[in-house]
C-alpha positions in Angstrom: 79.6 48.4 20.4 82.1 48.1 17.2 83.8 51.6 18.3 84.1 50.6 22.0 85.5 47.4 21.3 88.1 48.9 18.7 89.1 51.5 21.5 89.8 48.6 23.7 91.7 46.6 21.5 93.6 49.8 20.0 94.0 52.9 22.5 93.4 51.0 25.8 95.6 48.2 24.8 98.5 50.6 23.8 98.4 52.2 27.2 98.6 49.0 28.6 101.7 48.2 26.8 103.3 51.4 27.5 103.1 50.9 31.5 104.1 47.6 31.1 107.2 48.5 29.2 107.8 51.1 31.8 107.5 48.4 34.9 109.4 45.9 33.3 112.4 48.1 33.7 112.0 47.2 37.5 111.1 43.7 37.5 113.4 40.8 37.6 112.4 37.6 35.1 111.0 35.7 37.6 108.1 38.2 38.4 107.6 39.2 34.9 105.0 36.4 34.2 103.2 36.9 37.6 102.8 40.7 36.7 101.8 39.8 33.1 98.9 37.6 34.3 97.9 40.3 37.3 97.5 42.9 34.5 95.4 40.8 32.1 93.5 39.6 35.2 92.8 43.5 35.7 92.0 44.4 32.7 89.6 41.4 32.1 87.8 42.5 35.4 87.7 45.9 33.8 86.0 44.2 30.6 83.4 42.4 32.7 82.4 45.1 34.6 81.9 47.3 31.0 80.0 44.3 29.6 77.8 44.1 33.0 77.1 47.8 32.9 76.0 47.3 29.3 74.0 44.3 29.9 72.1 45.8 33.1 71.4 49.2 31.2 69.9 47.2 28.4 67.7 45.2 30.9 66.9 48.6 32.7 65.6 50.0 29.4 63.1 47.0 29.2 62.1 47.0 32.9 60.4 50.4 32.5 57.9 48.7 30.1 57.0 46.2 32.8 53.4 47.3 34.6 52.7 46.0 38.3 50.8 43.1 38.7 50.9 42.5 34.9 48.1 45.3 34.5 48.7 46.4 30.9 45.9 48.7 29.4 43.6 47.2 26.3 44.1 48.6 23.1 40.8 50.4 23.4 42.5 52.2 26.6 45.3 53.3 24.7 43.4 54.5 21.6 41.0 56.5 24.1 44.2 58.2 26.0 45.8 58.9 22.5 43.0 61.5 21.7 42.7 62.6 25.1 45.3 66.0 25.1 45.3 65.5 29.1 46.6 62.1 29.1 50.3 61.3 28.3 51.3 59.3 25.2 51.8 55.5 26.1 55.5 54.8 26.3 56.6 52.5 23.5 60.2 52.0 21.5 59.0 49.6 19.0 56.5 49.9 16.3 55.4 46.8 14.3 53.4 46.8 11.3 50.4 44.7 10.6 49.6 43.6 7.0 46.5 41.7 5.4 47.9 38.3 3.8 46.2 36.4 0.9 43.8 34.9 3.0 42.4 38.4 4.8 43.9 37.8 7.7 45.6 40.5 9.7 49.5 39.3 10.6 52.5 41.0 11.8 54.8 42.0 8.9 57.6 41.0 11.3 56.7 37.9 13.3 56.5 38.5 16.9 58.9 35.9 17.6 61.8 36.9 15.4 61.2 40.4 16.9 61.6 38.9 20.3 64.8 36.8 19.2 66.7 39.8 17.7 65.8 41.9 21.0 67.3 39.0 23.1 70.0 38.4 20.8 71.4 42.0 21.6 72.3 40.4 25.2 74.9 38.2 22.9 76.1 41.3 20.8 76.9 43.3 24.0 78.8 40.1 25.2 80.7 39.6 22.2 82.1 42.7 22.5 84.6 41.1 24.9 86.0 38.3 23.0 89.3 38.5 21.2 90.4 41.2 23.1 94.4 41.0 22.7 96.5 40.7 25.9 99.0 43.5 26.3 101.9 41.6 27.4 102.0 39.6 23.4 103.0 43.0 21.9 106.2 42.8 24.4 107.1 39.0 24.4 105.4 35.8 23.2 102.5 34.5 25.6 100.4 31.4 25.0 97.7 33.0 26.4 96.6 35.8 23.1 93.5 37.1 24.7 91.9 38.6 27.8 88.9 36.2 29.3 85.5 37.0 27.8 82.0 36.8 29.3 80.6 33.3 27.8 77.0 33.2 26.6 76.5 30.4 29.2 77.4 33.1 32.1 74.8 33.7 34.6 74.7 37.6 33.8 73.7 36.6 30.3 71.0 34.0 31.2 69.3 36.4 34.2 69.3 39.1 31.7 67.4 36.9 28.8 65.3 35.9 30.9 64.1 39.0 32.6 63.9 40.5 29.2 61.9 37.4 27.9 59.5 37.6 31.0 58.8 41.4 30.2 58.2 40.9 26.6 55.6 38.0 26.9 
């Protein structure tokens, strides 16, 4: 994610600045502010599309673990299948470790709630990549607006993604 954000902040922004410099020669002063705003809007929309695709791909990853009618196999059924060479292995993406605590109870090494919270927080990490992306016109002229619009944490995209992932994980 950081590599993509770096590319957006550097290479993509530099390409936009180069285009702006070319186009400024053909604009009068009154058109410049509108042009800058239009370019920033287009770029912010492209960033939002990239973020949306990334969040949707993350949610889609979890969807493959959703069973119809919540008909999940029992541990015994899974174990039986694991030893049957004709049955495909259970699809999984995370392995949790169990330990015995000092009162001889079997517990998860990483509490389930913490694991769930970390998985849900990845949605926030994806959208944070849209924060503080520089507007290209600031390389050419001063502007009151320093950054492109970002995807906020209270956006429907984020809420819906987290709700669906949480529903699958429960």
